[in-house]
Backbone atoms as SQL, in Angstrom:
CREATE TABLE atoms (id INTEGER PRIMARY KEY, chain TEXT, resi INTEGER, resn TEXT, atom TEXT, x REAL, y REAL, z REAL);
INSERT INTO atoms VALUES
  (1, 'A', 1, 'MET', 'N', 94.112, 96.131, 92.645),
  (2, 'A', 1, 'MET', 'CA', 93.876, 97.266, 93.485),
  (3, 'A', 1, 'MET', 'C', 94.278, 96.891, 94.920),
  (4, 'A', 2, 'PRO', 'N', 95.187, 97.648, 95.535),
  (5, 'A', 2, 'PRO', 'CA', 95.626, 97.320, 96.890),
  (6, 'A', 2, 'PRO', 'C', 94.515, 97.536, 97.916),
  (7, 'A', 3, 'LEU', 'N', 94.604, 96.782, 99.005),
  (8, 'A', 3, 'LEU', 'CA', 93.629, 96.928, 100.079),
  (9, 'A', 3, 'LEU', 'C', 93.835, 98.243, 100.815),
  (10, 'A', 4, 'SER', 'N', 92.761, 98.790, 101.315),
  (11, 'A', 4, 'SER', 'CA', 92.787, 100.044, 102.046),
  (12, 'A', 4, 'SER', 'C', 93.581, 99.896, 103.350),
  (13, 'A', 5, 'PRO', 'N', 94.425, 100.866, 103.668),
  (14, 'A', 5, 'PRO', 'CA', 95.151, 100.822, 104.943),
  (15, 'A', 5, 'PRO', 'C', 94.209, 100.761, 106.148),
  (16, 'A', 6, 'ASP', 'N', 93.051, 101.410, 106.057),
  (17, 'A', 6, 'ASP', 'CA', 92.078, 101.363, 107.151),
  (18, 'A', 6, 'ASP', 'C', 91.528, 99.946, 107.339),
  (19, 'A', 7, 'LEU', 'N', 91.283, 99.251, 106.238),
  (20, 'A', 7, 'LEU', 'CA', 90.809, 97.872, 106.312),
  (21, 'A', 7, 'LEU', 'C', 91.886, 96.974, 106.908),
  (22, 'A', 8, 'LEU', 'N', 93.121, 97.152, 106.483),
  (23, 'A', 8, 'LEU', 'CA', 94.222, 96.328, 106.982),
  (24, 'A', 8, 'LEU', 'C', 94.420, 96.484, 108.488),
  (25, 'A', 9, 'LYS', 'N', 94.090, 97.641, 109.030),
  (26, 'A', 9, 'LYS', 'CA', 94.229, 97.871, 110.473),
  (27, 'A', 9, 'LYS', 'C', 93.265, 97.016, 111.288),
  (28, 'A', 10, 'ILE', 'N', 92.104, 96.689, 110.725),
  (29, 'A', 10, 'ILE', 'CA', 91.103, 95.959, 111.496),
  (30, 'A', 10, 'ILE', 'C', 91.031, 94.468, 111.173),
  (31, 'A', 11, 'LEU', 'N', 91.619, 94.038, 110.070),
  (32, 'A', 11, 'LEU', 'CA', 91.575, 92.619, 109.713),
  (33, 'A', 11, 'LEU', 'C', 92.479, 91.801, 110.626),
  (34, 'A', 12, 'VAL', 'N', 91.972, 90.661, 111.063),
  (35, 'A', 12, 'VAL', 'CA', 92.754, 89.693, 111.835),
  (36, 'A', 12, 'VAL', 'C', 92.460, 88.304, 111.280),
  (37, 'A', 13, 'CYS', 'N', 93.290, 87.367, 111.641),
  (38, 'A', 13, 'CYS', 'CA', 93.083, 85.980, 111.217),
  (39, 'A', 13, 'CYS', 'C', 91.771, 85.470, 111.822),
  (40, 'A', 14, 'PRO', 'N', 90.886, 84.899, 111.008),
  (41, 'A', 14, 'PRO', 'CA', 89.620, 84.389, 111.544),
  (42, 'A', 14, 'PRO', 'C', 89.792, 83.159, 112.428),
  (43, 'A', 15, 'LYS', 'N', 90.923, 82.486, 112.322),
  (44, 'A', 15, 'LYS', 'CA', 91.138, 81.277, 113.124),
  (45, 'A', 15, 'LYS', 'C', 91.685, 81.605, 114.509),
  (46, 'A', 16, 'CYS', 'N', 92.733, 82.435, 114.574),
  (47, 'A', 16, 'CYS', 'CA', 93.394, 82.701, 115.861),
  (48, 'A', 16, 'CYS', 'C', 93.237, 84.143, 116.337),
  (49, 'A', 17, 'ARG', 'N', 92.665, 84.995, 115.506),
  (50, 'A', 17, 'ARG', 'CA', 92.506, 86.426, 115.786),
  (51, 'A', 17, 'ARG', 'C', 93.844, 87.158, 115.864),
  (52, 'A', 18, 'GLY', 'N', 94.868, 86.553, 115.280),
  (53, 'A', 18, 'GLY', 'CA', 96.202, 87.151, 115.265),
  (54, 'A', 18, 'GLY', 'C', 96.399, 88.103, 114.100),
  (55, 'A', 19, 'PRO', 'N', 97.554, 88.766, 114.070),
  (56, 'A', 19, 'PRO', 'CA', 97.849, 89.735, 113.008),
  (57, 'A', 19, 'PRO', 'C', 98.076, 89.045, 111.662),
  (58, 'A', 20, 'LEU', 'N', 97.828, 89.802, 110.609),
  (59, 'A', 20, 'LEU', 'CA', 98.022, 89.316, 109.248),
  (60, 'A', 20, 'LEU', 'C', 99.071, 90.164, 108.547),
  (61, 'A', 21, 'GLU', 'N', 99.828, 89.525, 107.660),
  (62, 'A', 21, 'GLU', 'CA', 100.766, 90.237, 106.789),
  (63, 'A', 21, 'GLU', 'C', 100.105, 90.382, 105.425),
  (64, 'A', 22, 'TYR', 'N', 100.143, 91.580, 104.890),
  (65, 'A', 22, 'TYR', 'CA', 99.590, 91.822, 103.555),
  (66, 'A', 22, 'TYR', 'C', 100.721, 91.762, 102.552),
  (67, 'A', 23, 'ARG', 'N', 100.595, 90.916, 101.552),
  (68, 'A', 23, 'ARG', 'CA', 101.590, 90.781, 100.489),
  (69, 'A', 23, 'ARG', 'C', 100.926, 90.993, 99.147),
  (70, 'A', 24, 'VAL', 'N', 101.647, 91.615, 98.239),
  (71, 'A', 24, 'VAL', 'CA', 101.138, 91.801, 96.878),
  (72, 'A', 24, 'VAL', 'C', 101.984, 91.060, 95.854),
  (73, 'A', 25, 'GLU', 'N', 103.117, 90.544, 96.272),
  (74, 'A', 25, 'GLU', 'CA', 103.989, 89.780, 95.375),
  (75, 'A', 25, 'GLU', 'C', 104.339, 88.450, 96.015),
  (76, 'A', 26, 'PRO', 'N', 104.363, 87.353, 95.368),
  (77, 'A', 26, 'PRO', 'CA', 104.003, 87.145, 93.965),
  (78, 'A', 26, 'PRO', 'C', 102.492, 87.173, 93.736),
  (79, 'A', 27, 'LEU', 'N', 101.707, 87.020, 94.830),
  (80, 'A', 27, 'LEU', 'CA', 100.247, 87.095, 94.738),
  (81, 'A', 27, 'LEU', 'C', 99.748, 88.062, 95.797),
  (82, 'A', 28, 'GLU', 'N', 98.563, 88.613, 95.591),
  (83, 'A', 28, 'GLU', 'CA', 97.956, 89.465, 96.612),
  (84, 'A', 28, 'GLU', 'C', 97.252, 88.558, 97.621),
  (85, 'A', 29, 'VAL', 'N', 97.808, 88.498, 98.834),
  (86, 'A', 29, 'VAL', 'CA', 97.299, 87.604, 99.869),
  (87, 'A', 29, 'VAL', 'C', 97.460, 88.239, 101.249),
  (88, 'A', 30, 'LEU', 'N', 96.818, 87.617, 102.217),
  (89, 'A', 30, 'LEU', 'CA', 97.010, 87.929, 103.625),
  (90, 'A', 30, 'LEU', 'C', 97.557, 86.674, 104.286),
  (91, 'A', 31, 'LEU', 'N', 98.648, 86.819, 105.033),
  (92, 'A', 31, 'LEU', 'CA', 99.317, 85.675, 105.659),
  (93, 'A', 31, 'LEU', 'C', 99.133, 85.702, 107.160),
  (94, 'A', 32, 'CYS', 'N', 98.861, 84.546, 107.745),
  (95, 'A', 32, 'CYS', 'CA', 98.892, 84.389, 109.190),
  (96, 'A', 32, 'CYS', 'C', 100.027, 83.426, 109.494),
  (97, 'A', 33, 'ARG', 'N', 101.112, 83.947, 110.028),
  (98, 'A', 33, 'ARG', 'CA', 102.267, 83.100, 110.340),
  (99, 'A', 33, 'ARG', 'C', 101.972, 82.186, 111.527),
  (100, 'A', 34, 'ALA', 'N', 101.154, 82.648, 112.477),
  (101, 'A', 34, 'ALA', 'CA', 100.836, 81.842, 113.662),
  (102, 'A', 34, 'ALA', 'C', 100.093, 80.559, 113.287),
  (103, 'A', 35, 'CYS', 'N', 99.149, 80.659, 112.368),
  (104, 'A', 35, 'CYS', 'CA', 98.367, 79.495, 111.923),
  (105, 'A', 35, 'CYS', 'C', 98.953, 78.840, 110.679),
  (106, 'A', 36, 'ALA', 'N', 99.929, 79.508, 110.066),
  (107, 'A', 36, 'ALA', 'CA', 100.534, 79.043, 108.813),
  (108, 'A', 36, 'ALA', 'C', 99.481, 78.909, 107.712),
  (109, 'A', 37, 'LEU', 'N', 98.629, 79.960, 107.589),
  (110, 'A', 37, 'LEU', 'CA', 97.589, 79.969, 106.566),
  (111, 'A', 37, 'LEU', 'C', 97.729, 81.187, 105.667),
  (112, 'A', 38, 'VAL', 'N', 97.293, 81.015, 104.424),
  (113, 'A', 38, 'VAL', 'CA', 97.305, 82.084, 103.425),
  (114, 'A', 38, 'VAL', 'C', 95.867, 82.305, 102.966),
  (115, 'A', 39, 'TYR', 'N', 95.406, 83.546, 103.107),
  (116, 'A', 39, 'TYR', 'CA', 94.060, 83.925, 102.678),
  (117, 'A', 39, 'TYR', 'C', 94.171, 84.721, 101.386),
  (118, 'A', 40, 'ALA', 'N', 93.436, 84.308, 100.375),
  (119, 'A', 40, 'ALA', 'CA', 93.474, 84.965, 99.069),
  (120, 'A', 40, 'ALA', 'C', 92.786, 86.320, 99.121),
  (121, 'A', 41, 'VAL', 'N', 93.190, 87.189, 98.210),
  (122, 'A', 41, 'VAL', 'CA', 92.496, 88.453, 97.962),
  (123, 'A', 41, 'VAL', 'C', 92.069, 88.401, 96.496),
  (124, 'A', 42, 'GLN', 'N', 90.767, 88.413, 96.254),
  (125, 'A', 42, 'GLN', 'CA', 90.244, 88.297, 94.898),
  (126, 'A', 42, 'GLN', 'C', 89.502, 89.572, 94.523),
  (127, 'A', 43, 'ASP', 'N', 89.971, 90.221, 93.475),
  (128, 'A', 43, 'ASP', 'CA', 89.361, 91.475, 93.001),
  (129, 'A', 43, 'ASP', 'C', 89.246, 92.507, 94.121),
  (130, 'A', 44, 'GLY', 'N', 90.289, 92.588, 94.962),
  (131, 'A', 44, 'GLY', 'CA', 90.321, 93.569, 96.035),
  (132, 'A', 44, 'GLY', 'C', 89.517, 93.197, 97.267),
  (133, 'A', 45, 'ILE', 'N', 89.023, 91.958, 97.319),
  (134, 'A', 45, 'ILE', 'CA', 88.208, 91.506, 98.454),
  (135, 'A', 45, 'ILE', 'C', 88.913, 90.332, 99.142),
  (136, 'A', 46, 'PRO', 'N', 89.254, 90.488, 100.430),
  (137, 'A', 46, 'PRO', 'CA', 89.883, 89.377, 101.154),
  (138, 'A', 46, 'PRO', 'C', 88.894, 88.231, 101.353),
  (139, 'A', 47, 'VAL', 'N', 89.344, 87.014, 101.072),
  (140, 'A', 47, 'VAL', 'CA', 88.529, 85.817, 101.290),
  (141, 'A', 47, 'VAL', 'C', 88.966, 85.241, 102.639),
  (142, 'A', 48, 'MET', 'N', 88.243, 85.606, 103.699),
  (143, 'A', 48, 'MET', 'CA', 88.638, 85.281, 105.059),
  (144, 'A', 48, 'MET', 'C', 87.917, 84.043, 105.576),
  (145, 'A', 49, 'LEU', 'N', 87.859, 83.012, 104.771),
  (146, 'A', 49, 'LEU', 'CA', 87.220, 81.752, 105.138),
  (147, 'A', 49, 'LEU', 'C', 88.301, 80.712, 105.421),
  (148, 'A', 50, 'ILE', 'N', 88.284, 80.172, 106.627),
  (149, 'A', 50, 'ILE', 'CA', 89.320, 79.219, 107.035),
  (150, 'A', 50, 'ILE', 'C', 89.370, 78.026, 106.098),
  (151, 'A', 51, 'ASP', 'N', 88.218, 77.520, 105.696),
  (152, 'A', 51, 'ASP', 'CA', 88.204, 76.338, 104.840),
  (153, 'A', 51, 'ASP', 'C', 88.677, 76.617, 103.410),
  (154, 'A', 52, 'GLN', 'N', 88.826, 77.893, 103.031),
  (155, 'A', 52, 'GLN', 'CA', 89.347, 78.223, 101.711),
  (156, 'A', 52, 'GLN', 'C', 90.791, 78.716, 101.758),
  (157, 'A', 53, 'ALA', 'N', 91.346, 78.840, 102.958),
  (158, 'A', 53, 'ALA', 'CA', 92.747, 79.241, 103.098),
  (159, 'A', 53, 'ALA', 'C', 93.633, 78.058, 102.711),
  (160, 'A', 54, 'ARG', 'N', 94.862, 78.383, 102.345),
  (161, 'A', 54, 'ARG', 'CA', 95.806, 77.304, 102.042),
  (162, 'A', 54, 'ARG', 'C', 96.971, 77.374, 103.011),
  (163, 'A', 55, 'VAL', 'N', 97.704, 76.294, 103.092),
  (164, 'A', 55, 'VAL', 'CA', 98.829, 76.204, 104.014),
  (165, 'A', 55, 'VAL', 'C', 99.964, 77.091, 103.519),
  (166, 'A', 56, 'LEU', 'N', 100.533, 77.831, 104.443),
  (167, 'A', 56, 'LEU', 'CA', 101.638, 78.742, 104.138),
  (168, 'A', 56, 'LEU', 'C', 102.888, 77.964, 103.744),
  (169, 'A', 57, 'ASP', 'N', 103.491, 78.355, 102.643),
  (170, 'A', 57, 'ASP', 'CA', 104.759, 77.804, 102.179),
  (171, 'A', 57, 'ASP', 'C', 105.806, 78.899, 102.364),
  (172, 'A', 58, 'ASP', 'N', 106.681, 78.749, 103.365),
  (173, 'A', 58, 'ASP', 'CA', 107.685, 79.783, 103.651),
  (174, 'A', 58, 'ASP', 'C', 108.618, 80.044, 102.471),
  (175, 'A', 59, 'ALA', 'N', 108.784, 79.063, 101.609),
  (176, 'A', 59, 'ALA', 'CA', 109.633, 79.273, 100.432),
  (177, 'A', 59, 'ALA', 'C', 108.970, 80.259, 99.468),
  (178, 'A', 60, 'GLU', 'N', 107.643, 80.195, 99.379),
  (179, 'A', 60, 'GLU', 'CA', 106.902, 81.089, 98.488),
  (180, 'A', 60, 'GLU', 'C', 106.758, 82.489, 99.099),
  (181, 'A', 61, 'PHE', 'N', 106.583, 82.552, 100.422),
  (182, 'A', 61, 'PHE', 'CA', 106.384, 83.823, 101.130),
  (183, 'A', 61, 'PHE', 'C', 107.385, 83.938, 102.276),
  (184, 'A', 62, 'PRO', 'N', 108.652, 84.224, 101.971),
  (185, 'A', 62, 'PRO', 'CA', 109.630, 84.368, 103.054),
  (186, 'A', 62, 'PRO', 'C', 109.317, 85.593, 103.899),
  (187, 'A', 63, 'ARG', 'N', 109.804, 85.582, 105.108),
  (188, 'A', 63, 'ARG', 'CA', 109.591, 86.732, 105.993),
  (189, 'A', 63, 'ARG', 'C', 110.235, 87.971, 105.393),
  (190, 'A', 64, 'ALA', 'N', 109.532, 89.084, 105.538),
  (191, 'A', 64, 'ALA', 'CA', 110.014, 90.343, 104.958),
  (192, 'A', 64, 'ALA', 'C', 111.150, 90.925, 105.779);
C-alpha cells in the first residue's frame, strides 16, 4: 500500500531534517541523499529510526 501524499509532504529525515525521496521499486523505502540513508517502509508504516536505517547504495537506488 503506497504512503499517503499528505504524509509524504510532512516527513523529513530524522537525522538532518532534509527532504526524502519515496521509492516503491525495487523496495518501498524513503531515501535521504544528504545523509546517504535508506529508511524502510514496513506494511505501509515508515520506520524512521536512524539506528535501523541502512547506508544508501546508489547502484541499488539511482537518482530518478
